[in-house]
N, C-alpha and C positions, 0 to 999 in steps of 0.2 A: 518182398512182393512174391506172391504165388507164381510158380513157374508156368503153370497152365494159363493163368491170366495174362502173364507177360507174353507168352507165345501167341495167344489169341489176339492181343493188342497189336503185335507185330504183323500178323496176317491182315488185320483190319486196316492198318495203316498202308500196307502194301496194296491192298485192293483199292482203297481210296486213291492212292497215287496212280494206279493203273487207269482208273476211270478218268481222273483229271487229265492225265497225259493224253488219253485217247480223245477226250473232248477238245483239248487244245489243238490236236492234230486236225480234227475234222471241222472245227469251227472256222468261220471266215474272220479275218482280222482286218480292220479298217486301214491300218498302216500298210499292210501288204496289198490290199485292194487299191490303195492310192498309187502304188508303184505301177500297176497295170494301167490305170487311168492316165497318169503322167506320161508313161511310155507311148500309149496310143496317141496322145496329143503332141508328141515330139519333144517333150522336155527332158532330154537325155541327161543333161548335167544334174538336174534335180533328181532323176531316177538314180543316178550313180551315187550322189551324195546321200540320199535317203536309204538306199540299199546297203551302203557301207555302215550306216548307223545301226541298222537292224542286225547286220552280221556281227557287230561289236557287242551285241547284247545276247547272253546265253539263253534268254527266254524265247528267242526266235530260232533256236537250233532245231526245233521240231519241223520247221518248214524249209523246203528246198528253194522257195521262190526268191528270197533275197539274193542268193547266188545266181539264180537264173537271170533276174533283171539286172544285176550288176554286169553279167556277161553281155547281155543284149545292149546295154547302154554303152559299154566300152567298144563293142563292135561298131555301133552307129557313130560314135564320136570320132573314131579313127579315120573317118572319111574327111574330116576337117583338117586341112594341111597345117593350120596354125596350132590346133590342139595336138595334132600328131607330133609336131616338132618338139613339144614340151612334155610329151608322154610316150617316150620311145618304147616302153615295155607294155603299153596298153593292150596290144594285140595278143601277146603271150599271156598277159593277165586275164584277158577275156576267155581265152581257151582254157586256162586253169580253172577259172570260176565256173565255166560251163561243165567241165569234167567233175567238179565238186557236185554240181546239180545232178549230173548223170548218176552219181553214186548214191543219191538219196533213195530210200526205200519206196517212196511214192512216185518215182521218176515216170513210170509208164502212165500213171493217172494224170500227171502233170502234162505229159506230151499230148494226151487225149484232149485235155481241157484247153490247151494253148496251141492247138494245131495251126490255126491261122497265123498267129504271131510267128511261129517257127517257119511256116511256109514263106511268109514275107521276108523273114531274115535270110532264108536260103537264097531267094532271088536277089536280095540286096548284096549278099556276100559274093555272089557270082559277078555282079557288076564291080564291086570293090576289088575283087581279085584282078579283074581286067585293068582297072584304073591303076592299081599299084604296079602291075607288070609294065604298063605303058610309061609310068613315071620313073621306072628304073629301080623298083624295090622287089626283085625276084624272090628274095627270102620271105618277105611278108606275103607275097602272092602265093608262094608254095605252102606256107603255113595255113592260109585260108583254104586252099585246095585240099590239103590233107585232112583238115578239120571237117570240111563239108562232106568229104567222101566217107569219113568214119561215122558221122552222126546224122547226116541229112540224106543219105542215099535213098532211103525209103520214103522221104517226104515229097509230096506232089506240090508243084508250083501252084496249081489250082485245085485244091482238095475238093473231093466230092462230099458235100454236106450230108448226103444220104447214105454213105457207106456203112454207118453204124446201125442202120435200120434194115439193111438188106434190100433186095430188089423184089417188089411185090409181083405176083403173078400177072402177066399181061392181060388176062381176061378179067382181072378184078382191080385194075389200076384205079379207075375212077371212084369206085365205091370205097376202096381202101384209103385213098387220099382224102376223100370227104370225111370218112370216119375219124381219121387222124386230126384233121382240122377241127372237127367237133370236139374231140377230146381235149385238144390244146386250149380252145376257147373256154370250155366248161371248167377246166382246171384253173385258168387265169381268173375266172369269175370268183372262185373260192378265196382269192387273195384280196378281194375288195375290202377296203377299210384299213389295210395295213398302212402305217404312217410313212411319210416321206423322210428319208435320211440321205443326206449327200453321201455319195459313194456307197450307198447301201445296196447289197446284192443278195440278201436273204430275208427270211420272214420276220426278222426283227426290224426291218425297214428297208425301203427301196428308193433308189433314184430311177429316172425313166429307163435308161439303158440297162441298169441292174435288174429291173423288173422283166424286161423282154428277154434278156439273156438267161435269167433264172427259169422262166417259163419254158423256153425252147430247149434248155439243157435237160429238162425232165423227160424230153422226148428224143434225146440223142443228138441234138443240134448244138454244137459248141461254137458260139459266135463271138464276135468282138465285144468288148466291154463298153465301148462308147457308141453314141448314136451315129456319129459320122462313119465310124468303122463298120457298123452294121449295114449302113447304106452302101458303102463301098463294096462289101463282100456279097451283098444280096443280089439275086437275079432281079433285074428291074421289071416293074409291072406298071401298066398305065393306071392312073388314079381311078378311072371309071371302071376298071376291071378288078380292083383290089377287093378281097373278101376274106372271110374267116381265116385267121392264122397268118395273114400277110402283115407286114409292118408298114406304118405310115410315118413320114419324117417331116419335121417342121424346122423353121429357122427364119433368120433375118438376113437379107442379102444372100450371099453364097454359103454362109455358115449354117451347118445343121446343129441345132441345139436341143432337139427333143424327138422322142420316138414313142409310138404307141402300137398296140396290137389290135388289128381289125377284128371286130366281132360280128359284123353283119353278114347276111347271106348274099350270094350273087344277085346283082341287079338292084339291091337296096341302097339307100344313101349311107354314106360312110359313118360308122360308129366305132369308137375305139375304147379299149380299156388301157389305162396308163397310170403311171405314178406322177401325180401333180404335186407341185411344191406346197400348195396350200391345203389340199385335202387328202393327200396320200393316194392310194390306189382307188380309182373311180372309173365309171363308164361315162363317156362323153359323146354326144351327138355332134360330130364335126360340122356337118352342114348347117346346123342351127347355132353354132358357136361364133359369136362375133370376134372372139379372141383367137381361136385356133384356125378357123377357115382361111383367113388371110395369110396365115403363116405356113399353110400346107405346101410342101415342096415336091414330095416324091413318094413313091411306094416301092416296096421290094419284097421278095419272098425267099425262103429257104425250103419251101414245101413243094410237093408235086402239084 
């Protein structure tokens, strides 16, 4: 084989490999998205089992999230006395797994995207530390304290959802806030027609909370991946005051099962854009919907 041809082929293969690698790093993976959903829903044993399966496959070495969710699940499960009794090394395993996550090249990006989860974990670990100390496990309590001091010292218990956008000039607060709401809604409308996909969180397909988190992320707001989590984190708004850019939440009984993004101006009847299971991303007039209006539970916002 001609040497020049052989060299050119090597370069071509290397370039293709580089492109494929970068696409795999940047693309969202449904199995990893599932870890986030299950964690938000409190299925820690499932999170632990599934994260370990992903860590066992070299094809997932590109992502730091399996290690991250393995650590979070182990920390959460350690609060269960029965589980703790049969998994004595779980706490040190959680710390080790989180340290592996910290060493990932995209660690800072992950921290940015999962800030709320980590803030929640910090609060949880403070309580767990106290519980373990009271139960007579000073070594475990000390391990948690040292871990938190090393990795969570800069994490706020109640993070400011606006800190990534800076503080607008006081004289222009109202107009700046309105312009931002307009941009968010205009962008959301460009996604109308994208199909519904369970656990979908990108333009290949959305579920309801995947859609709202995707839209707000474009404007610097990193919010929970589930509808219930989004309501819990949001600043509450009266339903008759909800307007462009706010979120509306639906459910049966006390359970929140759906979320949409409000698109109407102040004073107008509620209209939302959302990912419906039957038609994908659509615009729906809530007030005239016999299906959605009875299920409307609450409104919240991350905006000024």
